N, C-alpha and C positions, 0 to 999 in steps of 0.2 A: 538433534539425533545423537544418543550416546553410542560411541563406537565400542564394538565387542572385540576385544583384543585377547588371544589366549597363546599359550606355547604351543609348538608343534605336538607336543606330548599330550596336552590338554585336548586338542582336536582329535588326535588319534583315539583317545579314550572315549570321546563323546559320540564321534561319527561311526557309521559302518565303513568297511573298507572301500566300498565303491563310493559313497559320499564323500569320504576323505580324499580319495583320488581325484573326484571332479572338483569338489569345493576349494581344496587347499592345494592341489597339484596340477589345476588346470587340464584335467583329463576330460574325456568324452565316453559315456556309456555307449553301447551298441545300440543302434536303432531299435525300437519296439521293446527296450528293456524295461522302462518305467512309465509307460503312458496308460496306465490301467487305473488311473484316479477316477473316483465317483462323478458322475454327471449332476449331481446335486447343487444347489447354490452353496457357495462358500469361498473361502480364501485360500490361495496357495501361499504359503510362508516358506522362508529360507529355512533350509534344514539344519543350517549352522547356528542361527541366532533367532529364529522366530519372526524376523521382521515379515510383515505383510508386504507382498510383491505383486501378485496378479489376482484378479477376480475371476470366478468361473464364467462369468458373463463375456469375458474378453477372450476366452478360450476358443479354439477353432480347429477343425481337422485340416492339417497341412498335407497329410500323405507322406509325411517325412519320417515318422516313426519316433518322434520327439514331441512332447507337448510344446503347444504353440500358442502364442497370445498375440494380439494385436496392439496392446498397450499395457504398461504397468499401472497399478492402483496410483502410485504417487512417483512421478519422475525423479524425485529426489531420493528415493531408495534404490534405484536401479542405475547403476553408473555405467559409463561405456569408455572403451580405449582400443586403440588400433591394435589388431593381431596379425602378425606377419608370418605366423608359423606354419610349415607344411607348404611352403612356397605359394601361399594364398595371402590376400590382402582382405581381412573381414573386420567387423566391428564385434570385439568381445563385449559381454555384459555381466556385470557382477553386482553383488549386494554391497551397497555403501556402508551399510552398518558393520559388517564382519569382514569385507573385501573378499567374500567367497565367489568363485567362479561359477557363474550360471550356465552360460551358452553363449549365443552370438545373436545379433539382430541384423535382418536382411530387408531389403527395400522391395519385397515381394509379396507382401501380406493383403489381406483385404481391407475395404473400407471400414472404418472411416479414416485410419491412419495410413494405409498402405505398408505397414510394417509387419514383419513376422519375427517375434522374439522366440527362437528355437532354443528351448531350454532342457537341460538334462533333468530328467524326473528324480534323480538321486540327489539332487539339489533342493528339491521341493518337499513339503509335506502338505496335506490337504486338511484344512479346518472347516468341517461343514458348518453351514449356518443353522443357528438353533431355531 
């Protein structure tokens, strides 16, 4: 995998204000802000580097207000690290290609994995299947 490395100024020029806050500054969008993606078959890609992260088939309605998936397309593309911010202990997920913050993963998702990748919509772009 080729890493995508850019200066802070390059990221600011490329991304919307919200996508920059989420991907580069580990921010979180408000619930319901960006869960309006099409329901058609396709791939959810990193808004920072276009890496394929999640397939529409693994998306589910979690009731949280954020796009949720039960598994990534390729486990190598989505990295994890411990997040102890805000007096909580969570598992942060990020794009391994550009190190962009995506959201968090929780152990309360549906079968077959039992995982809920709770992802900021601003960190994703949808690529419809042709």
